[in-house]
PDB file with SEQRES, HELIX, SHEET and CRYST1 records, atoms N, CA, C and O in Angstrom:
SEQRES   1 A   87  MET LYS LYS LEU ILE ILE PHE ALA MET ILE PHE PHE VAL          
SEQRES   2 A   87  ALA PRO MET ALA SER ALA ASP GLU HIS LYS SER GLU THR          
SEQRES   3 A   87  THR PHE MET ASN ASN GLN GLU CYS ASN GLU LEU LYS ASN          
SEQRES   4 A   87  GLY ILE ALA GLU LEU LEU MET VAL THR ASP TYR TYR TRP          
SEQRES   5 A   87  LYS GLU ILE GLU LYS ASP ASN GLU ASN LYS ASP LEU TYR          
SEQRES   6 A   87  GLU ALA VAL ALA PHE TYR SER GLN GLN ALA ALA ASN TYR          
SEQRES   7 A   87  SER THR ILE TYR ASP VAL TRP CYS ASP                          
HELIX    1 AA1 LYS A    2  ALA A    8  1                                   7    
HELIX    2 AA2 MET A    9  VAL A   13  3                                   5    
HELIX    3 AA3 ALA A   14  ALA A   17  1                                   4    
HELIX    4 AA4 ALA A   19  GLU A   21  5                                   3    
HELIX    5 AA5 ASN A   31  LYS A   57  1                                  27    
HELIX    6 AA6 LYS A   62  TRP A   85  1                                  24    
CRYST1    1.000    1.000    1.000  90.00  90.00  90.00 P 1           1          
ATOM      1  N   MET A   1      -9.962 -39.046   1.372  1.00  0.00           N  
ATOM      2  CA  MET A   1     -10.015 -37.825   0.597  1.00  0.00           C  
ATOM      3  C   MET A   1     -10.835 -36.764   1.319  1.00  0.00           C  
ATOM      4  O   MET A   1     -10.490 -35.583   1.299  1.00  0.00           O  
ATOM      5  N   LYS A   2     -11.917 -37.189   1.955  1.00  0.00           N  
ATOM      6  CA  LYS A   2     -12.771 -36.261   2.674  1.00  0.00           C  
ATOM      7  C   LYS A   2     -12.008 -35.607   3.836  1.00  0.00           C  
ATOM      8  O   LYS A   2     -12.170 -34.418   4.111  1.00  0.00           O  
ATOM      9  N   LYS A   3     -11.183 -36.402   4.505  1.00  0.00           N  
ATOM     10  CA  LYS A   3     -10.393 -35.874   5.618  1.00  0.00           C  
ATOM     11  C   LYS A   3      -9.376 -34.852   5.133  1.00  0.00           C  
ATOM     12  O   LYS A   3      -9.106 -33.869   5.823  1.00  0.00           O  
ATOM     13  N   LEU A   4      -8.820 -35.073   3.968  1.00  0.00           N  
ATOM     14  CA  LEU A   4      -7.853 -34.139   3.403  1.00  0.00           C  
ATOM     15  C   LEU A   4      -8.499 -32.795   3.080  1.00  0.00           C  
ATOM     16  O   LEU A   4      -7.901 -31.747   3.322  1.00  0.00           O  
ATOM     17  N   ILE A   5      -9.696 -32.817   2.545  1.00  0.00           N  
ATOM     18  CA  ILE A   5     -10.416 -31.582   2.231  1.00  0.00           C  
ATOM     19  C   ILE A   5     -10.755 -30.828   3.511  1.00  0.00           C  
ATOM     20  O   ILE A   5     -10.597 -29.609   3.566  1.00  0.00           O  
ATOM     21  N   ILE A   6     -11.208 -31.516   4.514  1.00  0.00           N  
ATOM     22  CA  ILE A   6     -11.522 -30.881   5.795  1.00  0.00           C  
ATOM     23  C   ILE A   6     -10.255 -30.290   6.409  1.00  0.00           C  
ATOM     24  O   ILE A   6     -10.271 -29.169   6.917  1.00  0.00           O  
ATOM     25  N   PHE A   7      -9.175 -31.035   6.361  1.00  0.00           N  
ATOM     26  CA  PHE A   7      -7.891 -30.547   6.875  1.00  0.00           C  
ATOM     27  C   PHE A   7      -7.470 -29.271   6.147  1.00  0.00           C  
ATOM     28  O   PHE A   7      -7.047 -28.305   6.782  1.00  0.00           O  
ATOM     29  N   ALA A   8      -7.584 -29.264   4.834  1.00  0.00           N  
ATOM     30  CA  ALA A   8      -7.212 -28.091   4.041  1.00  0.00           C  
ATOM     31  C   ALA A   8      -8.083 -26.897   4.387  1.00  0.00           C  
ATOM     32  O   ALA A   8      -7.576 -25.780   4.486  1.00  0.00           O  
ATOM     33  N   MET A   9      -9.364 -27.099   4.573  1.00  0.00           N  
ATOM     34  CA  MET A   9     -10.265 -26.000   4.910  1.00  0.00           C  
ATOM     35  C   MET A   9      -9.934 -25.404   6.271  1.00  0.00           C  
ATOM     36  O   MET A   9      -9.971 -24.187   6.452  1.00  0.00           O  
ATOM     37  N   ILE A  10      -9.616 -26.257   7.211  1.00  0.00           N  
ATOM     38  CA  ILE A  10      -9.315 -25.774   8.558  1.00  0.00           C  
ATOM     39  C   ILE A  10      -8.048 -24.925   8.553  1.00  0.00           C  
ATOM     40  O   ILE A  10      -8.019 -23.862   9.173  1.00  0.00           O  
ATOM     41  N   PHE A  11      -7.026 -25.366   7.880  1.00  0.00           N  
ATOM     42  CA  PHE A  11      -5.740 -24.689   7.950  1.00  0.00           C  
ATOM     43  C   PHE A  11      -5.515 -23.617   6.880  1.00  0.00           C  
ATOM     44  O   PHE A  11      -4.604 -22.801   7.015  1.00  0.00           O  
ATOM     45  N   PHE A  12      -6.317 -23.607   5.836  1.00  0.00           N  
ATOM     46  CA  PHE A  12      -6.106 -22.619   4.786  1.00  0.00           C  
ATOM     47  C   PHE A  12      -7.251 -21.619   4.664  1.00  0.00           C  
ATOM     48  O   PHE A  12      -6.999 -20.435   4.443  1.00  0.00           O  
ATOM     49  N   VAL A  13      -8.460 -22.043   4.797  1.00  0.00           N  
ATOM     50  CA  VAL A  13      -9.601 -21.163   4.605  1.00  0.00           C  
ATOM     51  C   VAL A  13      -9.961 -20.423   5.891  1.00  0.00           C  
ATOM     52  O   VAL A  13     -10.222 -19.221   5.850  1.00  0.00           O  
ATOM     53  N   ALA A  14      -9.980 -21.095   7.000  1.00  0.00           N  
ATOM     54  CA  ALA A  14     -10.384 -20.477   8.259  1.00  0.00           C  
ATOM     55  C   ALA A  14      -9.484 -19.301   8.656  1.00  0.00           C  
ATOM     56  O   ALA A  14     -10.022 -18.263   9.042  1.00  0.00           O  
ATOM     57  N   PRO A  15      -8.169 -19.395   8.587  1.00  0.00           N  
ATOM     58  CA  PRO A  15      -7.353 -18.232   8.952  1.00  0.00           C  
ATOM     59  C   PRO A  15      -7.575 -17.038   8.032  1.00  0.00           C  
ATOM     60  O   PRO A  15      -7.521 -15.895   8.488  1.00  0.00           O  
ATOM     61  N   MET A  16      -7.819 -17.276   6.763  1.00  0.00           N  
ATOM     62  CA  MET A  16      -8.065 -16.162   5.845  1.00  0.00           C  
ATOM     63  C   MET A  16      -9.399 -15.506   6.130  1.00  0.00           C  
ATOM     64  O   MET A  16      -9.532 -14.295   5.955  1.00  0.00           O  
ATOM     65  N   ALA A  17     -10.364 -16.247   6.552  1.00  0.00           N  
ATOM     66  CA  ALA A  17     -11.688 -15.705   6.837  1.00  0.00           C  
ATOM     67  C   ALA A  17     -11.659 -14.789   8.049  1.00  0.00           C  
ATOM     68  O   ALA A  17     -12.448 -13.847   8.127  1.00  0.00           O  
ATOM     69  N   SER A  18     -10.777 -15.043   8.980  1.00  0.00           N  
ATOM     70  CA  SER A  18     -10.715 -14.225  10.189  1.00  0.00           C  
ATOM     71  C   SER A  18      -9.543 -13.253  10.183  1.00  0.00           C  
ATOM     72  O   SER A  18      -9.206 -12.712  11.236  1.00  0.00           O  
ATOM     73  N   ALA A  19      -8.923 -13.015   9.065  1.00  0.00           N  
ATOM     74  CA  ALA A  19      -7.739 -12.166   9.004  1.00  0.00           C  
ATOM     75  C   ALA A  19      -8.042 -10.710   9.307  1.00  0.00           C  
ATOM     76  O   ALA A  19      -7.165  -9.990   9.783  1.00  0.00           O  
ATOM     77  N   ASP A  20      -9.258 -10.260   9.044  1.00  0.00           N  
ATOM     78  CA  ASP A  20      -9.601  -8.856   9.256  1.00  0.00           C  
ATOM     79  C   ASP A  20      -9.969  -8.561  10.704  1.00  0.00           C  
ATOM     80  O   ASP A  20     -10.135  -7.396  11.067  1.00  0.00           O  
ATOM     81  N   GLU A  21     -10.095  -9.546  11.505  1.00  0.00           N  
ATOM     82  CA  GLU A  21     -10.554  -9.363  12.875  1.00  0.00           C  
ATOM     83  C   GLU A  21      -9.427  -9.105  13.869  1.00  0.00           C  
ATOM     84  O   GLU A  21      -9.598  -9.356  15.062  1.00  0.00           O  
ATOM     85  N   HIS A  22      -8.298  -8.617  13.416  1.00  0.00           N  
ATOM     86  CA  HIS A  22      -7.205  -8.370  14.349  1.00  0.00           C  
ATOM     87  C   HIS A  22      -7.336  -6.960  14.921  1.00  0.00           C  
ATOM     88  O   HIS A  22      -7.330  -5.970  14.189  1.00  0.00           O  
ATOM     89  N   LYS A  23      -7.450  -6.897  16.204  1.00  0.00           N  
ATOM     90  CA  LYS A  23      -7.495  -5.631  16.923  1.00  0.00           C  
ATOM     91  C   LYS A  23      -6.277  -5.579  17.831  1.00  0.00           C  
ATOM     92  O   LYS A  23      -6.144  -6.375  18.760  1.00  0.00           O  
ATOM     93  N   SER A  24      -5.416  -4.658  17.556  1.00  0.00           N  
ATOM     94  CA  SER A  24      -4.183  -4.559  18.312  1.00  0.00           C  
ATOM     95  C   SER A  24      -4.420  -3.813  19.618  1.00  0.00           C  
ATOM     96  O   SER A  24      -5.226  -2.884  19.674  1.00  0.00           O  
ATOM     97  N   GLU A  25      -3.736  -4.213  20.634  1.00  0.00           N  
ATOM     98  CA  GLU A  25      -3.786  -3.502  21.906  1.00  0.00           C  
ATOM     99  C   GLU A  25      -2.989  -2.204  21.831  1.00  0.00           C  
ATOM    100  O   GLU A  25      -3.238  -1.270  22.594  1.00  0.00           O  
ATOM    101  N   THR A  26      -2.042  -2.152  20.921  1.00  0.00           N  
ATOM    102  CA  THR A  26      -1.216  -0.968  20.755  1.00  0.00           C  
ATOM    103  C   THR A  26      -1.913  -0.008  19.808  1.00  0.00           C  
ATOM    104  O   THR A  26      -2.253  -0.367  18.681  1.00  0.00           O  
ATOM    105  N   THR A  27      -2.122   1.212  20.272  1.00  0.00           N  
ATOM    106  CA  THR A  27      -2.720   2.214  19.404  1.00  0.00           C  
ATOM    107  C   THR A  27      -1.644   3.225  19.033  1.00  0.00           C  
ATOM    108  O   THR A  27      -0.881   3.687  19.881  1.00  0.00           O  
ATOM    109  N   PHE A  28      -1.601   3.551  17.775  1.00  0.00           N  
ATOM    110  CA  PHE A  28      -0.607   4.493  17.299  1.00  0.00           C  
ATOM    111  C   PHE A  28      -1.142   5.915  17.260  1.00  0.00           C  
ATOM    112  O   PHE A  28      -0.371   6.875  17.290  1.00  0.00           O  
ATOM    113  N   MET A  29      -2.457   6.052  17.193  1.00  0.00           N  
ATOM    114  CA  MET A  29      -3.072   7.381  17.160  1.00  0.00           C  
ATOM    115  C   MET A  29      -4.208   7.417  18.166  1.00  0.00           C  
ATOM    116  O   MET A  29      -5.035   6.507  18.216  1.00  0.00           O  
ATOM    117  N   ASN A  30      -4.244   8.469  18.966  1.00  0.00           N  
ATOM    118  CA  ASN A  30      -5.336   8.604  19.920  1.00  0.00           C  
ATOM    119  C   ASN A  30      -6.510   9.338  19.258  1.00  0.00           C  
ATOM    120  O   ASN A  30      -6.427   9.721  18.091  1.00  0.00           O  
ATOM    121  N   ASN A  31      -7.587   9.529  20.000  1.00  0.00           N  
ATOM    122  CA  ASN A  31      -8.797  10.141  19.441  1.00  0.00           C  
ATOM    123  C   ASN A  31      -8.551  11.562  18.960  1.00  0.00           C  
ATOM    124  O   ASN A  31      -9.092  11.964  17.931  1.00  0.00           O  
ATOM    125  N   GLN A  32      -7.751  12.323  19.678  1.00  0.00           N  
ATOM    126  CA  GLN A  32      -7.473  13.701  19.272  1.00  0.00           C  
ATOM    127  C   GLN A  32      -6.721  13.731  17.945  1.00  0.00           C  
ATOM    128  O   GLN A  32      -7.042  14.531  17.066  1.00  0.00           O  
ATOM    129  N   GLU A  33      -5.737  12.874  17.800  1.00  0.00           N  
ATOM    130  CA  GLU A  33      -4.982  12.817  16.550  1.00  0.00           C  
ATOM    131  C   GLU A  33      -5.875  12.366  15.387  1.00  0.00           C  
ATOM    132  O   GLU A  33      -5.744  12.865  14.269  1.00  0.00           O  
ATOM    133  N   CYS A  34      -6.765  11.437  15.654  1.00  0.00           N  
ATOM    134  CA  CYS A  34      -7.685  10.979  14.612  1.00  0.00           C  
ATOM    135  C   CYS A  34      -8.643  12.099  14.200  1.00  0.00           C  
ATOM    136  O   CYS A  34      -8.945  12.258  13.017  1.00  0.00           O  
ATOM    137  N   ASN A  35      -9.117  12.868  15.170  1.00  0.00           N  
ATOM    138  CA  ASN A  35      -9.996  13.995  14.843  1.00  0.00           C  
ATOM    139  C   ASN A  35      -9.252  15.055  14.039  1.00  0.00           C  
ATOM    140  O   ASN A  35      -9.807  15.622  13.097  1.00  0.00           O  
ATOM    141  N   GLU A  36      -8.006  15.325  14.403  1.00  0.00           N  
ATOM    142  CA  GLU A  36      -7.205  16.283  13.639  1.00  0.00           C  
ATOM    143  C   GLU A  36      -6.981  15.790  12.211  1.00  0.00           C  
ATOM    144  O   GLU A  36      -7.039  16.571  11.261  1.00  0.00           O  
ATOM    145  N   LEU A  37      -6.731  14.516  12.070  1.00  0.00           N  
ATOM    146  CA  LEU A  37      -6.538  13.937  10.744  1.00  0.00           C  
ATOM    147  C   LEU A  37      -7.817  14.047   9.919  1.00  0.00           C  
ATOM    148  O   LEU A  37      -7.769  14.380   8.734  1.00  0.00           O  
ATOM    149  N   LYS A  38      -8.961  13.767  10.545  1.00  0.00           N  
ATOM    150  CA  LYS A  38     -10.248  13.874   9.849  1.00  0.00           C  
ATOM    151  C   LYS A  38     -10.508  15.311   9.417  1.00  0.00           C  
ATOM    152  O   LYS A  38     -10.988  15.545   8.308  1.00  0.00           O  
ATOM    153  N   ASN A  39     -10.199  16.274  10.279  1.00  0.00           N  
ATOM    154  CA  ASN A  39     -10.374  17.679   9.915  1.00  0.00           C  
ATOM    155  C   ASN A  39      -9.431  18.085   8.786  1.00  0.00           C  
ATOM    156  O   ASN A  39      -9.805  18.873   7.916  1.00  0.00           O  
ATOM    157  N   GLY A  40      -8.226  17.557   8.798  1.00  0.00           N  
ATOM    158  CA  GLY A  40      -7.284  17.837   7.721  1.00  0.00           C  
ATOM    159  C   GLY A  40      -7.759  17.284   6.389  1.00  0.00           C  
ATOM    160  O   GLY A  40      -7.588  17.922   5.351  1.00  0.00           O  
ATOM    161  N   ILE A  41      -8.348  16.109   6.415  1.00  0.00           N  
ATOM    162  CA  ILE A  41      -8.901  15.517   5.191  1.00  0.00           C  
ATOM    163  C   ILE A  41     -10.039  16.388   4.668  1.00  0.00           C  
ATOM    164  O   ILE A  41     -10.146  16.616   3.464  1.00  0.00           O  
ATOM    165  N   ALA A  42     -10.887  16.871   5.570  1.00  0.00           N  
ATOM    166  CA  ALA A  42     -11.991  17.746   5.162  1.00  0.00           C  
ATOM    167  C   ALA A  42     -11.461  19.034   4.536  1.00  0.00           C  
ATOM    168  O   ALA A  42     -12.018  19.515   3.549  1.00  0.00           O  
ATOM    169  N   GLU A  43     -10.398  19.593   5.098  1.00  0.00           N  
ATOM    170  CA  GLU A  43      -9.796  20.802   4.529  1.00  0.00           C  
ATOM    171  C   GLU A  43      -9.232  20.539   3.132  1.00  0.00           C  
ATOM    172  O   GLU A  43      -9.402  21.356   2.226  1.00  0.00           O  
ATOM    173  N   LEU A  44      -8.565  19.403   2.960  1.00  0.00           N  
ATOM    174  CA  LEU A  44      -8.038  19.063   1.635  1.00  0.00           C  
ATOM    175  C   LEU A  44      -9.167  18.924   0.615  1.00  0.00           C  
ATOM    176  O   LEU A  44      -9.024  19.347  -0.533  1.00  0.00           O  
ATOM    177  N   LEU A  45     -10.276  18.340   1.026  1.00  0.00           N  
ATOM    178  CA  LEU A  45     -11.412  18.201   0.119  1.00  0.00           C  
ATOM    179  C   LEU A  45     -12.045  19.554  -0.196  1.00  0.00           C  
ATOM    180  O   LEU A  45     -12.523  19.765  -1.310  1.00  0.00           O  
ATOM    181  N   MET A  46     -12.053  20.470   0.767  1.00  0.00           N  
ATOM    182  CA  MET A  46     -12.574  21.811   0.503  1.00  0.00           C  
ATOM    183  C   MET A  46     -11.680  22.564  -0.485  1.00  0.00           C  
ATOM    184  O   MET A  46     -12.174  23.274  -1.362  1.00  0.00           O  
ATOM    185  N   VAL A  47     -10.371  22.405  -0.338  1.00  0.00           N  
ATOM    186  CA  VAL A  47      -9.442  23.035  -1.283  1.00  0.00           C  
ATOM    187  C   VAL A  47      -9.647  22.441  -2.677  1.00  0.00           C  
ATOM    188  O   VAL A  47      -9.640  23.165  -3.673  1.00  0.00           O  
ATOM    189  N   THR A  48      -9.826  21.134  -2.742  1.00  0.00           N  
ATOM    190  CA  THR A  48     -10.085  20.483  -4.029  1.00  0.00           C  
ATOM    191  C   THR A  48     -11.368  21.019  -4.652  1.00  0.00           C  
ATOM    192  O   THR A  48     -11.414  21.282  -5.854  1.00  0.00           O  
ATOM    193  N   ASP A  49     -12.407  21.181  -3.841  1.00  0.00           N  
ATOM    194  CA  ASP A  49     -13.667  21.722  -4.340  1.00  0.00           C  
ATOM    195  C   ASP A  49     -13.490  23.145  -4.851  1.00  0.00           C  
ATOM    196  O   ASP A  49     -14.083  23.513  -5.865  1.00  0.00           O  
ATOM    197  N   TYR A  50     -12.688  23.945  -4.169  1.00  0.00           N  
ATOM    198  CA  TYR A  50     -12.402  25.307  -4.618  1.00  0.00           C  
ATOM    199  C   TYR A  50     -11.770  25.298  -6.011  1.00  0.00           C  
ATOM    200  O   TYR A  50     -12.170  26.064  -6.888  1.00  0.00           O  
ATOM    201  N   TYR A  51     -10.795  24.436  -6.202  1.00  0.00           N  
ATOM    202  CA  TYR A  51     -10.134  24.374  -7.507  1.00  0.00           C  
ATOM    203  C   TYR A  51     -11.074  23.857  -8.591  1.00  0.00           C  
ATOM    204  O   TYR A  51     -10.976  24.292  -9.738  1.00  0.00           O  
ATOM    205  N   TRP A  52     -11.988  22.935  -8.256  1.00  0.00           N  
ATOM    206  CA  TRP A  52     -12.966  22.486  -9.243  1.00  0.00           C  
ATOM    207  C   TRP A  52     -13.856  23.646  -9.680  1.00  0.00           C  
ATOM    208  O   TRP A  52     -14.189  23.763 -10.859  1.00  0.00           O  
ATOM    209  N   LYS A  53     -14.241  24.498  -8.738  1.00  0.00           N  
ATOM    210  CA  LYS A  53     -15.062  25.670  -9.085  1.00  0.00           C  
ATOM    211  C   LYS A  53     -14.279  26.649  -9.953  1.00  0.00           C  
ATOM    212  O   LYS A  53     -14.844  27.287 -10.842  1.00  0.00           O  
ATOM    213  N   GLU A  54     -12.986  26.765  -9.695  1.00  0.00           N  
ATOM    214  CA  GLU A  54     -12.150  27.621 -10.530  1.00  0.00           C  
ATOM    215  C   GLU A  54     -12.010  27.042 -11.944  1.00  0.00           C  
ATOM    216  O   GLU A  54     -11.933  27.792 -12.918  1.00  0.00           O  
ATOM    217  N   ILE A  55     -11.977  25.721 -12.052  1.00  0.00           N  
ATOM    218  CA  ILE A  55     -11.904  25.078 -13.369  1.00  0.00           C  
ATOM    219  C   ILE A  55     -13.179  25.356 -14.158  1.00  0.00           C  
ATOM    220  O   ILE A  55     -13.125  25.541 -15.374  1.00  0.00           O  
ATOM    221  N   GLU A  56     -14.324  25.388 -13.480  1.00  0.00           N  
ATOM    222  CA  GLU A  56     -15.577  25.698 -14.161  1.00  0.00           C  
ATOM    223  C   GLU A  56     -15.549  27.096 -14.768  1.00  0.00           C  
ATOM    224  O   GLU A  56     -16.164  27.336 -15.807  1.00  0.00           O  
ATOM    225  N   LYS A  57     -14.836  28.017 -14.124  1.00  0.00           N  
ATOM    226  CA  LYS A  57     -14.710  29.384 -14.646  1.00  0.00           C  
ATOM    227  C   LYS A  57     -13.709  29.453 -15.789  1.00  0.00           C  
ATOM    228  O   LYS A  57     -13.941  30.144 -16.781  1.00  0.00           O  
ATOM    229  N   ASP A  58     -12.599  28.741 -15.653  1.00  0.00           N  
ATOM    230  CA  ASP A  58     -11.529  28.787 -16.658  1.00  0.00           C  
ATOM    231  C   ASP A  58     -11.002  27.373 -16.859  1.00  0.00           C  
ATOM    232  O   ASP A  58     -10.079  26.940 -16.170  1.00  0.00           O  
ATOM    233  N   ASN A  59     -11.598  26.658 -17.811  1.00  0.00           N  
ATOM    234  CA  ASN A  59     -11.203  25.262 -17.996  1.00  0.00           C  
ATOM    235  C   ASN A  59      -9.979  25.094 -18.889  1.00  0.00           C  
ATOM    236  O   ASN A  59      -9.605  23.961 -19.193  1.00  0.00           O  
ATOM    237  N   GLU A  60      -9.357  26.158 -19.310  1.00  0.00           N  
ATOM    238  CA  GLU A  60      -8.145  26.075 -20.125  1.00  0.00           C  
ATOM    239  C   GLU A  60      -6.868  26.080 -19.282  1.00  0.00           C  
ATOM    240  O   GLU A  60      -5.793  25.758 -19.787  1.00  0.00           O  
ATOM    241  N   ASN A  61      -6.979  26.439 -18.018  1.00  0.00           N  
ATOM    242  CA  ASN A  61      -5.809  26.566 -17.146  1.00  0.00           C  
ATOM    243  C   ASN A  61      -5.379  25.178 -16.662  1.00  0.00           C  
ATOM    244  O   ASN A  61      -6.065  24.560 -15.849  1.00  0.00           O  
ATOM    245  N   LYS A  62      -4.253  24.701 -17.161  1.00  0.00           N  
ATOM    246  CA  LYS A  62      -3.760  23.351 -16.816  1.00  0.00           C  
ATOM    247  C   LYS A  62      -3.282  23.267 -15.366  1.00  0.00           C  
ATOM    248  O   LYS A  62      -3.316  22.194 -14.763  1.00  0.00           O  
ATOM    249  N   ASP A  63      -2.838  24.390 -14.807  1.00  0.00           N  
ATOM    250  CA  ASP A  63      -2.364  24.382 -13.417  1.00  0.00           C  
ATOM    251  C   ASP A  63      -3.485  24.035 -12.448  1.00  0.00           C  
ATOM    252  O   ASP A  63      -3.242  23.414 -11.413  1.00  0.00           O  
ATOM    253  N   LEU A  64      -4.706  24.432 -12.776  1.00  0.00           N  
ATOM    254  CA  LEU A  64      -5.836  24.116 -11.900  1.00  0.00           C  
ATOM    255  C   LEU A  64      -6.105  22.615 -11.862  1.00  0.00           C  
ATOM    256  O   LEU A  64      -6.439  22.064 -10.813  1.00  0.00           O  
ATOM    257  N   TYR A  65      -5.957  21.964 -13.005  1.00  0.00           N  
ATOM    258  CA  TYR A  65      -6.147  20.513 -13.044  1.00  0.00           C  
ATOM    259  C   TYR A  65      -5.076  19.805 -12.213  1.00  0.00           C  
ATOM    260  O   TYR A  65      -5.358  18.820 -11.530  1.00  0.00           O  
ATOM    261  N   GLU A  66      -3.856  20.314 -12.277  1.00  0.00           N  
ATOM    262  CA  GLU A  66      -2.784  19.720 -11.474  1.00  0.00           C  
ATOM    263  C   GLU A  66      -3.046  19.909  -9.987  1.00  0.00           C  
ATOM    264  O   GLU A  66      -2.770  19.015  -9.188  1.00  0.00           O  
ATOM    265  N   ALA A  67      -3.581  21.077  -9.611  1.00  0.00           N  
ATOM    266  CA  ALA A  67      -3.896  21.335  -8.209  1.00  0.00           C  
ATOM    267  C   ALA A  67      -4.997  20.389  -7.724  1.00  0.00           C  
ATOM    268  O   ALA A  67      -4.917  19.855  -6.618  1.00  0.00           O  
ATOM    269  N   VAL A  68      -6.016  20.185  -8.550  1.00  0.00           N  
ATOM    270  CA  VAL A  68      -7.093  19.265  -8.177  1.00  0.00           C  
ATOM    271  C   VAL A  68      -6.542  17.856  -7.996  1.00  0.00           C  
ATOM    272  O   VAL A  68      -6.876  17.169  -7.031  1.00  0.00           O  
ATOM    273  N   ALA A  69      -5.705  17.435  -8.922  1.00  0.00           N  
ATOM    274  CA  ALA A  69      -5.134  16.090  -8.825  1.00  0.00           C  
ATOM    275  C   ALA A  69      -4.287  15.947  -7.566  1.00  0.00           C  
ATOM    276  O   ALA A  69      -4.364  14.932  -6.874  1.00  0.00           O  
ATOM    277  N   PHE A  70      -3.480  16.964  -7.269  1.00  0.00           N  
ATOM    278  CA  PHE A  70      -2.609  16.899  -6.102  1.00  0.00           C  
ATOM    279  C   PHE A  70      -3.415  16.824  -4.810  1.00  0.00           C  
ATOM    280  O   PHE A  70      -3.194  15.931  -3.991  1.00  0.00           O  
ATOM    281  N   TYR A  71      -4.350  17.759  -4.621  1.00  0.00           N  
ATOM    282  CA  TYR A  71      -5.084  17.816  -3.356  1.00  0.00           C  
ATOM    283  C   TYR A  71      -6.027  16.630  -3.184  1.00  0.00           C  
ATOM    284  O   TYR A  71      -6.206  16.142  -2.068  1.00  0.00           O  
ATOM    285  N   SER A  72      -6.628  16.165  -4.264  1.00  0.00           N  
ATOM    286  CA  SER A  72      -7.505  15.008  -4.123  1.00  0.00           C  
ATOM    287  C   SER A  72      -6.700  13.745  -3.815  1.00  0.00           C  
ATOM    288  O   SER A  72      -7.167  12.876  -3.079  1.00  0.00           O  
ATOM    289  N   GLN A  73      -5.495  13.642  -4.375  1.00  0.00           N  
ATOM    290  CA  GLN A  73      -4.646  12.488  -4.063  1.00  0.00           C  
ATOM    291  C   GLN A  73      -4.178  12.530  -2.606  1.00  0.00           C  
ATOM    292  O   GLN A  73      -4.113  11.500  -1.937  1.00  0.00           O  
ATOM    293  N   GLN A  74      -3.856  13.730  -2.127  1.00  0.00           N  
ATOM    294  CA  GLN A  74      -3.468  13.857  -0.719  1.00  0.00           C  
ATOM    295  C   GLN A  74      -4.618  13.464   0.200  1.00  0.00           C  
ATOM    296  O   GLN A  74      -4.408  12.776   1.199  1.00  0.00           O  
ATOM    297  N   ALA A  75      -5.829  13.898  -0.131  1.00  0.00           N  
ATOM    298  CA  ALA A  75      -6.995  13.527   0.671  1.00  0.00           C  
ATOM    299  C   ALA A  75      -7.199  12.013   0.650  1.00  0.00           C  
ATOM    300  O   ALA A  75      -7.537  11.421   1.675  1.00  0.00           O  
ATOM    301  N   ALA A  76      -6.998  11.388  -0.498  1.00  0.00           N  
ATOM    302  CA  ALA A  76      -7.143   9.931  -0.592  1.00  0.00           C  
ATOM    303  C   ALA A  76      -6.081   9.226   0.241  1.00  0.00           C  
ATOM    304  O   ALA A  76      -6.373   8.239   0.917  1.00  0.00           O  
ATOM    305  N   ASN A  77      -4.861   9.721   0.196  1.00  0.00           N  
ATOM    306  CA  ASN A  77      -3.781   9.100   0.970  1.00  0.00           C  
ATOM    307  C   ASN A  77      -4.048   9.202   2.474  1.00  0.00           C  
ATOM    308  O   ASN A  77      -3.896   8.224   3.206  1.00  0.00           O  
ATOM    309  N   TYR A  78      -4.442  10.382   2.921  1.00  0.00           N  
ATOM    310  CA  TYR A  78      -4.720  10.552   4.346  1.00  0.00           C  
ATOM    311  C   TYR A  78      -5.976   9.786   4.761  1.00  0.00           C  
ATOM    312  O   TYR A  78      -6.082   9.349   5.907  1.00  0.00           O  
ATOM    313  N   SER A  79      -6.921   9.621   3.844  1.00  0.00           N  
ATOM    314  CA  SER A  79      -8.115   8.825   4.148  1.00  0.00           C  
ATOM    315  C   SER A  79      -7.745   7.368   4.388  1.00  0.00           C  
ATOM    316  O   SER A  79      -8.335   6.695   5.234  1.00  0.00           O  
ATOM    317  N   THR A  80      -6.763   6.891   3.634  1.00  0.00           N  
ATOM    318  CA  THR A  80      -6.297   5.519   3.841  1.00  0.00           C  
ATOM    319  C   THR A  80      -5.655   5.385   5.216  1.00  0.00           C  
ATOM    320  O   THR A  80      -5.885   4.398   5.915  1.00  0.00           O  
ATOM    321  N   ILE A  81      -4.867   6.356   5.601  1.00  0.00           N  
ATOM    322  CA  ILE A  81      -4.248   6.341   6.929  1.00  0.00           C  
ATOM    323  C   ILE A  81      -5.319   6.360   8.006  1.00  0.00           C  
ATOM    324  O   ILE A  81      -5.238   5.617   8.984  1.00  0.00           O  
ATOM    325  N   TYR A  82      -6.329   7.215   7.826  1.00  0.00           N  
ATOM    326  CA  TYR A  82      -7.419   7.285   8.787  1.00  0.00           C  
ATOM    327  C   TYR A  82      -8.146   5.951   8.881  1.00  0.00           C  
ATOM    328  O   TYR A  82      -8.469   5.488   9.975  1.00  0.00           O  
ATOM    329  N   ASP A  83      -8.399   5.342   7.744  1.00  0.00           N  
ATOM    330  CA  ASP A  83      -9.106   4.063   7.724  1.00  0.00           C  
ATOM    331  C   ASP A  83      -8.323   2.977   8.440  1.00  0.00           C  
ATOM    332  O   ASP A  83      -8.914   2.137   9.119  1.00  0.00           O  
ATOM    333  N   VAL A  84      -7.017   2.981   8.301  1.00  0.00           N  
ATOM    334  CA  VAL A  84      -6.184   1.941   8.918  1.00  0.00           C  
ATOM    335  C   VAL A  84      -6.040   2.169  10.425  1.00  0.00           C  
ATOM    336  O   VAL A  84      -6.193   1.228  11.204  1.00  0.00           O  
ATOM    337  N   TRP A  85      -5.753   3.386  10.842  1.00  0.00           N  
ATOM    338  CA  TRP A  85      -5.390   3.616  12.242  1.00  0.00           C  
ATOM    339  C   TRP A  85      -6.513   4.156  13.107  1.00  0.00           C  
ATOM    340  O   TRP A  85      -6.424   4.070  14.332  1.00  0.00           O  
ATOM    341  N   CYS A  86      -7.564   4.709  12.522  1.00  0.00           N  
ATOM    342  CA  CYS A  86      -8.591   5.362  13.341  1.00  0.00           C  
ATOM    343  C   CYS A  86      -9.967   4.721  13.253  1.00  0.00           C  
ATOM    344  O   CYS A  86     -10.763   4.857  14.182  1.00  0.00           O  
ATOM    345  N   ASP A  87     -10.262   4.043  12.186  1.00  0.00           N  
ATOM    346  CA  ASP A  87     -11.612   3.545  11.979  1.00  0.00           C  
ATOM    347  C   ASP A  87     -11.882   2.266  12.726  1.00  0.00           C  
ATOM    348  O   ASP A  87     -12.985   1.725  12.646  1.00  0.00           O  
TER     349      ASP A  87                                                      
END                                                                             
């Protein structure tokens, strides 16, 4: 029974523990593209901040809430791309 548990740990637990350590030799984005992506994310967040300030002035305007949701979601989506390919 002890051998079975050790066997299971070696073949099931060990590969999962090292799954995040894959570094591909193939790069899909170079440093310049990653910097451009990071700057684009910063711009999206600045636009989102602008709309939040506009909401503080006029919190009845539903279009402003939609703009905040749209731009913040775009920033989140591009942040995920940055995290996967550039970080």
